Each structure stands twice: as structure tokens, then as C-alpha cells.
N, C-alpha and C positions, 0 to 999 in steps of 0.2 A: 497743288495750289487751288484754293476755292475760286470759283467764278465770282467776280465782284457784284455786289448787290444792284448797282445801277443797271448792269447789263441784264441781270435776271428780270428786273421789273420792266425794263423797256421791251423785252421780247423780240425774238428774231423774226417770228411769224405768229403774231397774236391773233388767235382764232377763237371762235365759240365752238363749244361741243356740237357734234352733228346729230346728237341723240337727245330724245325726251327721256329723261332718267329720273326715277323717284329719288328724292333727296339730293338731286344734282345741284351743283354749285355754279352754274353758268352765270346767273345774276349777281352772285357773291364773289366770283373769282378775283375780281379787281381788288376787293377789300381784303381778301384772304392773302393776296400776294404782297400786301404792304407788311405782312408779318413773316415773310420767308427769309431765312438766313442766307448768307453766302455758302455756296456749296459747289462740288464738282460732280456729284452723283445725286440722281433724283429717283426715288422709288414711291410707287403708289400700290400698297398691297390690296387695295379695294378700289380698283380704277373706276368701275362704272362709266359715267360719261366723261371722266377725266378732264373736267372743265378747267382745273388749275394747271394741269399740264399744257393744254392747248393755249391758254392765256399767257403762260410764262415763256421765258426763253429756255431753249434746250441747253443743256450743259454737256460736259464731256461723256457721261454715261447716264442713260435714262432707262427706266424699267417700269412697264405697266404690267399689273397683274390683276386677274380677276377669276373667280371660280366659275363664272357662267360660261359654258362651252360655246354658246352662240355669240356672245360678246367677244370671246377670244378670237372665233373665226372671222368676225366682222373686222377686227383691227388687223389681224394678220393679212387678211384678203386686200384691205385698203393699202397696206404697206407694200405687199409683194405682187399684187395682181389687179391694180386699180383699173386698167382699160377693159379687162373682161367683166369686172364688176359693174362699170359704168354701162357697158353694152347690155348687160342682164337687166339693170334697172330700166333701161329704155324699153325693154320688152314686156314690162309690166303694164300692159294696156287692157282696157276692157272695164267691166264693172268691178269697182274696187272691193265691194263686199265679197264677190266671189273670188277675187284674188286673195283676200284675207282668209277666207275659208280653205283655199288651197294650201297656203303656207301653214296655217294652224294644223291642218290635217296630215302634214308631213311629220308624223311621229318618228319615222325612221331617222330623219335628220336630227330631231331633238335628242335622240338617244346616243348619237356619235360623240366621241371624244377625240382629242388630239387633232391631227392634221387630216383626217378623212373628209372628203367632200366639202372642202373649206368654202368654195365658191357659192354653192347652193345653201350652205348653212349660213353664210353672211347675208345672202339675200333674204332668206327667211327671217333672220333676226331683225334686219333693218326694215323690212316692210312692215313686219308685226309692230315693231317699235314706233313707226311713224303713224300707224292707224289704230292701234289698240287704245282702250281706255287708260289714261295716266301714264302711258309709255311703258307699262309693265309687262315684260316679256317673261312669262312664267312657264317653265317647261315641266314642272311637277305635275304628273298626270292626276294627282289627288286634288289639284287646284285648277284644273283645266277650265272650270267655269269663269275664272278670273280673265281668260283670254276672250274679250268680246269687243267687237267692232264698234268704234264710237267716234273715229276722227277721220272721216274720209278726206278732209281738207289737208291731212298730214302729208298727202302724196301730190299736193299741188306744187307748182313751180319746180318741177323736177331738175330743169337745166340749172337753175340757181343753186339747188342742193348739190348737184354734181360739181359745179364750180368750187363750192366749199369742200366737198369730199376730195377733189383733187389737191386742194392745199393741205388738207388733213393727211393725205397720203404722203405729201412731200415732207411734212413735219415728222411723220412716223418712220422715216427712213433712219435706219441705224438704231432704232429703239428696240430694246428687248421686250418682247410680249409673251406673257406666259399665263397658264391656267393652273396655278398651284395653290396650295394652302398659304395663308398669310404667314405662317411660321416659316416656311421656306424662303418667302420673299423677304423677311426680315434678317435672315441669317447672314453673317458676315459683314454687316454694315459697320462703317467706321466713322471717325469724327468729321470727314469731309462729305458724309452722306446726309441728305435731307429726306426724311421720310414723311409724307403726308398720308395720314390715315383717315379715312371717312367711312368707318364701319357702319353696319345698320345701327339705327337709333335704338336706345333702350326701350322707348315706347313701342318700337316695332317688335322687339323681342318679346314684349308682354302681350302682344296681340294674339288673337285666335289664329290658327294656321291659315285659315282661308282669307283672313284679312291682311296677312303680311305683305309688305311691299316687294320683297326680293325673292328670288328663285331658290336660294339656299337658306337653310336655317342658320341662325346665329344666336345661341342661347346664352344664358348668364355666365356659364362656365367658359364660353368662347370669349366673352368679354374679360373675365379674370385672366385667362391665359394671355390675351393680347396685352393687358396691363403689365403682367409679369415680365413679359419679354421686353416690353418698351422701358421698363424700369432699369433693365440691365444693359440696354443697348448703348454703344458709344456715339451713335448718330444723334443728329439734332431732329427732334420730333414735333410735328404739329398734328393734333387730332381735332376733328369736328365731331361734337356731339350734341344732342338735345340737352338743354340746361336742366338737369335733374340731379338731386342729390346723390343718386347712385353713381353718376359719372364722376362727380367730384371726390367721392369716397374711393374710387378705383385709384386715384392718383394723388395720394397725400404727400406731405412732407415739402421741404424747402426747395427740392429740385423741379417742382412743377409750378407753372404760373397759369392763371385762368384769365381769359379775356371774354367777356360777355358782349355778344353781338345781337343784333335784331335785323331781320329781313322778312320779306313777305312770303308766306307759304301759299301753295296752291295745291289742288287736289283734295284728297280726303282729309288732310290735316287742316283745311281751311276753316272748318266748323265742326264742333263736337257733335257726337250722337245726342247729347242732351239738348243742344241747341236746335238740332234738326227736328227733334220731337216736339219742340215748342214753336215750330214753324219758321224758324230763322233759315233764310236761304244761304247756300254756300257762297262765301266770298273770300277774297285774299285778305288775310289778316297778318299782323306782325307775329313772328315766331321768335322765341328766345333760344339763341344758339350759344354754344360754348367752345371756344378754342382752348385746347390744352397744350402748353409748350414746356419743354425741358431746357429752354435757353431764354435769354433776354430778347425780346422781340425788337427788331430794328425801329419799329414805330416808337417804342419807349426810349430807345437810345437817342433817336433824332430829336424828340420832343422834350426830353428830360423829365417826363412824367414818371412817377413811381408806379409800381405794379398796381396798387389800389387806385390811383388816379386814372391809369389806363383803362382799368375795367369799368369805372364809372363812366368815363367819356365814351367808351364804345357802347355801352348800354344805352346811352342817350342818343345814339345815332351816329357817333364818330367812328373812327377806325379806318 
């Protein structure tokens, strides 16, 4: 039996993500949650900062998956070994730039997979995430130039951060955490499963390798494979994409609905290269986002809006 919508939206422990994550949905999670269906199983194949999971209520079965081995180590360590992780955080004293260099220099940890040396790998990922430019934790040695120290303030107020991380640890209890391909995370989902997919944006796929936001590549073929699997799933699916024709073309037909949303971007998407060349400084601007759903969203049911009316209202700042 599906968990009712009111309890999902209310949240048993509504938290913000503890991470600075490229493309993260921390500021948008409340708006996204308005479109969540009733469900008793929740899956995120591209967890990243997992902002929607931390905002919503847990259900009977919860599954967070991401291919980044450092992110996997971080979540598993918070779930299973929080006290040791907190103690290690408190040991990170001294010059922050030097600490950053130390953790970035631990290539041995970056090359590990599975459950080896989880505590140190979790600490490495978290410290870099808090202090690197844009929150990008890139382990690919060909893109090591992307790891540069630019946010020393990210390690401020550590005790406050640890209070949040303790709550995160509590919420992760009983959650399945994996480092698998998205295909494996999607397998076996049924009509009581809600899958939230936040794959790398299509504009990121088209970027030069050194400019990509994420550690793992996600090419056009991966977008097509994902679409094929979601077309065939019995689960209820919500996808987040940049609002581009390519995204809409991947999900044609009457079984998919589109909801246009807007929110402010930060980081390198805040201003185009052309604008920078013309002397325009980087600032937060509105970005056009697209939700793709294979079910009637609760917001539409409650308001009585048609699909077209819902899309127009959301584009004007509703949702």
C-alpha cells in the first residue's frame, strides 16, 4: 500500500543536503516535492546531493545510488560510522589550503572502490566538496586541474555542520546505498515505486571534457538508454532536465507530461561564455528547468489544471 501524499510532503525529518553539489536541488526540493506521487518505495539512480530525499519523508523502502565512489563512501560512513567520521572532521585543523592539498593528493583513496577504507574516503570527499570550486569533486586524473581550492569558508561553523550530519545519519538508517549503474538501480521497480532521476544535464553532455561538472561521463547514448528503460518501467517516474528540445524528444507520446519550472542558477551556468567576453560579470540568473513525469502530478489533480495550464503556470513561477 502506498504511503499517502500528505505524509510524504510533511516529511519525518525534513533536512537540507549536506553537500555543495553541481546541479543540486536543495533550493528547489520543496517545489519538486509538490509533484511527488504516493509511493512505498523510493529510488534515486543519480543521488548526488540527494536533496529531494532529505527533504521528503522516508517510506518503507529507500534506495540512494550514485556511481561516484567518494560519494558512496560518504553516505555509507554517515549511516554506519557517524561518530568516527565526526571525530575525524574535528581533527581537520590547520591551514585549510594545506589540508585541501593533502586530501587532493591522496590518489590512492580516489582509486578505491567498494567498502575499502570508507572512513578516509568519506573524509576526503567531504572536505574537498566543502572547499573546492563549485563543489565539484572530480577524481578523473585527466581533469585534476578542476580540483582547485577556492572556498575556505566552506569549513567554517564545523559544529553546526556536524549537527546537520548527525541528523543526516539518522535519516540514512535503513536506507540502501549503492554505487551501481543506473540500469541496475532501475531494475525490478513496480507500480508502488517512485523513481526520481536527476541525470547530468544535456548541456553538460555537450561540454568539453575538462568543463564537465561530474566525475563520470554521461553521453548521448546513456541518455537514450535511460529513456528506453523508463519507457518500459512500471514505476512512477520524475526526471529533472535542462529544458532543451533534445530532452523533450527523448520522452514522446501521451504517457509523458512536461512541467516547465524556473529557478536561479549559480556557478558556471550563471553567465554564458559570450556574456563573459562582453564584460558581463557572473550573477545568479533564472534557468529553465523541465520535469518529465509518467503520471498525473498531484499538483494538477489538486488544482484541477490541465497539463498545458500546469506547464504555463509553472513557467511563470508557480509550481
